N, C-alpha and C positions, 0 to 999 in steps of 0.2 A: 950539418955533418959531427961535428964533434959532439953535439948535444945528444944525436941517436947513440952516438959510441961509448959516452957515459951512461947512456942508460943499459944499454948492453950489457957494461961492465956492472953496474950497480945489480941489475936482476940475477947476476950468478953470482954476484957475493950476497945476496938475498935467500940465495939458495944454500948456499957456504955455511953460512951464519946464524940463520934463522931457525927455531926452535919451533915453527908450525908445524901443522902437519902435508902430507904430500896435496890434499885435495886444497885446501886453505892457502898453499903456496901457489898453487897455478890459478887459485882464481886472485888471489893479490898479485901475480906477474902478468896474467892477463888484463888485468886492469892498468896494471901501471904500462902497460906495450898501447894498449888504447889510446891512455891521455896522453902515452909520448906522440903517438902518429896523429892524434885529435892536434895537440900543438905545432906539431909538424909541418900539416897539412895550413893551420893557419898561419904559420910563420911566413910559405910560399904562398899563398892566395895573396897575402899581404905586401909582398916583396913583387908577386906578379905586376897587382894594381900599380903599384911605385913605378916597377919598369914602362908598365905601358901607358902611364900619364909622362914620363919623361921621355919618350918616344913621340907621344901626340906632342908635346909642348918643342922639342924640335924639329916636328913637319910642319908647321904653322911659322915657324923661324924662316924669312926670306934667303937664300941660296947664301954665300957669300962666296965674292968672287977676288 
């Protein structure tokens, strides 16, 4: 979550300080957002696999009494 907030803040700062044209800026922002979303999805998939594996491991163990 912090990564996404940082990405949004960074994108806003680019708009404020970059001397690029509006069209170039839109493309750069769009590319940055896509990259950030791809990274977030990848991290979420990885975490989902980790949690699924941990759940399967717990289900294989005999119940403690």
